[in-house]
N, C-alpha and C positions, 0 to 999 in steps of 0.2 A: 484608469487603473483596473476597474472591473472587467473591461473589455479584454485587456491583456491577460488578466487572471483567468477569465473564461476561455480564452484562446489557448493558453498553456494547458489548462485542464483538458480541453478537447483533444489536443495533440497527444497528451499522455494517455488519455482514454483510448484513442485509436491505436496507439502502439500496444497497449495492454490487450486490446481485443485482437489485434494481429498476432500477438504472442499466443493467445488461447487458440486461435484458428490454426496457426502453424504447429502448435503442440498436438492438436487433434489430428491434423494431416500426417505428421511425422509418426505419431503413435499408431495410427491406422495402417500406414504403409509398412511400418516395422512389423506389426502383428500379421498382416497379410503375407509379407515376405517370409516371416518366421514359420507360419503354420501351413501356408499353401505351397511355397517354393523351397522351404527348408533353407532359406538364405536371409537371415536377419540383416537389417541395415546397421553397419558399423557406426557407432557413435550416436545413434538416435536417442538412446537413454541419457547419455551425458549432455547432449545439447538441450534436451527437454528439461533435465534436472538443473543444469547449471546456468542456462540462459533464459529459457522461455518461462519456467515457473517463477523465477525471480522477477522477470519483467511483468508478468500479469499480476503478481501479488503486490509489488511495491509501486508500480506505476498506476495500478488501479486503486491503491489505498486513498489517494487524494479524492478521487471521484466518490468512493464509498463514504468518506468523511463528509463531503459536501452534500451528499444526499441523505445524511442521517442514518446510514446503514450500520453503524457500530452498535453492538448490543449493549444495553445498559440494564442495571438492576435498580428499580425505582420504588420498591415497596416501602422504604423508609421515607424517601424524599416526597412521595405523593401526599404524605400527611403533614408536611411542614408548612408554615406560613410562607406567603409569597416572598417577603423580604429575605427570609432565611434561605429560601431556594435560590434567589438571585446571588446572594453572597457565596453560597456553596458552589453555584455554577461558575462564578469567577475563580474561586479556588481550584476547582477541578480543571478548568481551562488553562490556568497558569501552571498548575502541576503537570498537566499533560504536555503543554508546550515545553516546559523545562526538561521533562523526560525525553521528548522528541529531540530537543537540542543536543542532549548528551548522546542519544542514539546516532544522530547525524555525525557528531564528532568521532565517535568510536568506529562507525562504519566507514567514514572517510579515511581514518588512520589505517584501517584494514585494507582499503582500496590502495592507498599509497604503498603499504607493505607488499601487496600483491604485484603492483606495478614494478617496484624496484626488484623484487625477487624473480620476475619474469615467469611466474607460475603459468603453466599451460595445461590444457586438457590431456588426459591420458592417451586416448585413441587418436585424436586429430591434433594437429599442431596449432590449435587456436589458443590465444591468450585468454586468461580468465578475468583480466582487469575490467573489460566492459560490463560483465555481470556484477562485479564488485562496485562499479560506479553507479549502477542503476539503484542500488539500495539507498545510499545517502541522498540521491536526487528525489526519490519518492518520499522519503522521510522529511526532507527539507520542505517540499511543497505542502505536505500535510501539516507540518508545523507552521508554515506561513499562513495556511488557511485558519489555523487556530488563533493566530495573532489578529487576523482580520475579523474573526468572530468575536473578539473581546468587545468590540463596539456594539455588537448586537445582543449582548446578554441582558441588558436592562429591558429591552423590548420583548425578550423571550423568543427571538427569531434566530438564535444561534444554531448552526448546523449540528453541533454535538447533541443538542437537546431538542431536536425537531420533533414535533408531534407526529405520530404515525411511524416513528422509527422503531426498530425491533426492541422491545423492552420485556422485562420480567417484572411485573408489578403485582400489587395486591388486587388489582382489578381483573387480572386474567386467571 
């Protein structure tokens, strides 16, 4: 199971990195065309905004979660007893998963509405449903990582509460 999980994470990470690279290339080409040749690339902004930014944000979310990169404020939790911290971590993970579950449902409904309506980009005749599908996929796998993390809370090795992750605490 972990092998499949890690493989899926690696694929989504590579797609997110490819989105960032394509966004960089497209933006650079558009800027060069606009300022050097006075010929901007039509649709460059729309592709960047409606496809590539969504891809790098939501497909990279799972990787960020698994690496403990979410910012947390811990100045109160740092002073609690270990058993209270563990209970609070369970609560936070369950609450985060439930929130993620509702976000997946809402964004999947939006994807279905976009698909049925046949919504397309303004400049090019590209459908917007692929971008709307990326969002619930990224949220789903991040929520799945939270469910897998529930078994790690007691040992303190959950990805959400990794040591060394960005925190704002009383110690900083």
